[in-house]
C-alpha positions in Angstrom: 0.0 0.1 0.1 2.7 2.4 1.0 4.2 2.3 -2.6 1.2 3.4 -4.4 1.2 6.7 -2.2 4.8 7.4 -2.7 5.5 9.6 -5.7 9.1 8.3 -5.9 8.1 4.7 -6.1 7.5 3.2 -9.6 4.2 1.7 -8.4 2.8 5.2 -7.4 -0.7 5.7 -8.6 -1.7 9.2 -8.5 -5.2 8.8 -8.9 -5.6 6.1 -6.3 -3.3 8.0 -4.0 -5.6 11.2 -4.4 -8.8 9.1 -3.7 -7.3 7.4 -0.7 -5.9 10.8 0.9 -9.2 12.4 0.3 -11.3 9.9 1.9 -9.0 9.9 4.7 -9.3 13.8 4.8 -13.0 13.7 4.7 -13.1 11.2 7.6 -14.3 8.2 5.6 -11.6 6.1 6.8 -8.3 5.9 8.5 -5.5 5.2 6.1 -2.4 3.3 7.4 0.3 3.2 4.8 3.2 1.0 5.9 5.8 -1.5 4.6 5.3 -5.1 4.5 4.7 -6.7 7.9 6.5 -9.7 9.4 4.4 -12.8 9.8 4.1 -12.0 13.4 3.0 -8.3 12.6 0.5 -9.5 10.1 -1.1 -12.1 12.3 -1.4 -9.5 15.1 -2.7 -6.9 12.6 -5.5 -9.6 11.3 -6.5 -10.3 15.0 -7.0 -6.7 15.6 -9.7 -6.5 13.1 -13.3 -6.8 13.8 -14.1 -7.5 10.1 -11.7 -7.9 7.4 -13.2 -6.9 3.9 -11.2 -8.6 0.9 -11.1 -6.5 -2.1 -10.7 -9.5 -4.7 -12.3 -9.2 -8.1 -11.1 -12.6 -9.2 -9.3 -15.5 -8.1 -10.0 -19.0 -6.5 -8.5 -19.1 -3.0 -7.2 -16.8 -0.5 -4.4 -17.3 2.0 -5.1 -13.8 3.6 -8.7 -15.2 4.2 -7.4 -18.4 5.9 -4.8 -16.4 8.1 -7.6 -13.9 9.2 -9.7 -17.0 10.2 -7.0 -18.3 12.0 -6.8 -15.0 14.2 -10.6 -15.1 14.6 -11.5 -12.2 12.3 -14.8 -12.1 10.7 -14.4 -12.2 6.9 -16.6 -10.4 4.1 -15.5 -11.6 0.7 -16.8 -11.0 -2.9 -19.1 -13.7 -4.5 -16.7 -14.0 -7.4 -14.0 -17.0 -7.2 -14.4 -19.4 -4.3 -13.6 -17.2 -1.5 -17.1 -17.6 0.2 -16.8 -21.5 -0.1 -13.6 -21.5 2.0 -15.4 -21.3 5.2 -19.2 -21.2 6.4 -18.4 -18.0 8.4 -17.3 -15.9 5.3 -20.1 -13.4 4.5 -20.4 -12.4 0.8 -21.0 -9.3 -1.1 -21.9 -8.8 -4.7 -18.9 -7.9 -7.1 -18.5 -8.9 -10.5 -15.7 -7.8 -12.7 -17.3 -4.7 -13.6 -19.6 -3.6 -10.7 -19.9 -3.7 -7.0 -23.4 -3.7 -5.5 -22.7 -0.8 -3.3 -25.2 -1.8 -0.4 -24.1 -5.4 -0.3 -20.6 -4.9 1.2 -22.3 -2.7 4.1 -24.9 -5.5 4.8 -22.1 -8.0 4.9 -20.1 -6.0 7.4 -23.2 -5.4 9.5 -24.0 -9.2 9.5 -20.4 -10.0 10.6 -20.5 -7.3 13.3 -23.6 -8.8 14.7 -22.2 -12.3 15.3 -21.6 -13.0 19.0 -18.4 -14.9 17.9 -16.6 -15.7 14.8 -16.2 -19.5 13.9 -12.6 -19.6 13.0 -10.4 -22.5 12.8 -8.0 -23.6 15.8 -5.2 -25.8 15.2 -7.4 -28.9 15.8 -10.0 -27.9 13.2 -7.1 -27.1 10.6 -5.7 -30.8 11.3 -9.1 -32.2 10.6 -9.4 -30.2 7.5 -6.0 -31.4 6.2 -6.7 -35.0 7.1 -10.0 -34.6 5.0 -8.5 -33.2 2.0 -5.7 -35.8 2.0 -8.2 -38.5 2.2 -10.4 -37.0 -0.4 -7.3 -36.9 -2.7 -6.3 -40.3 -1.9 -9.9 -41.5 -2.8 -9.9 -39.5 -6.0 -6.5 -41.0 -7.2 -7.1 -44.5 -6.4 -10.4 -44.3 -8.1 -8.6 -43.0 -11.3 -5.9 -45.7 -11.0 -8.4 -48.4 -10.7 -10.1 -47.1 -14.2 
């Protein structure tokens, strides 16, 4: 994020920087630009969030989403890709490649904030998930080999 705000950086985006800084100036959000987090800093940051809104427009899977779940942060993700399918607690919002339904992210955030707790994944649930995936892969491979 820091790089898109720094005019001396090749990743600087004047229009985006202007919009972000203007929104902060108007009190619409708090903008925190920083260098990359260490792993520990990232997990501390994710754990500090009430709701983590993912801005993806395409893709299939998010490691950020998985890490946020591990810290107990509620997740709001777009309906595109398979993000919502990564965990039952993910609240969707409508965004296709060209258009965001402006009301749906707000509705999803309000939904997540109303939860009494976020059903994230502890170490045991992660272990069960890995075992279930390994068993599913083994069944598929053995079935294919048998043909």
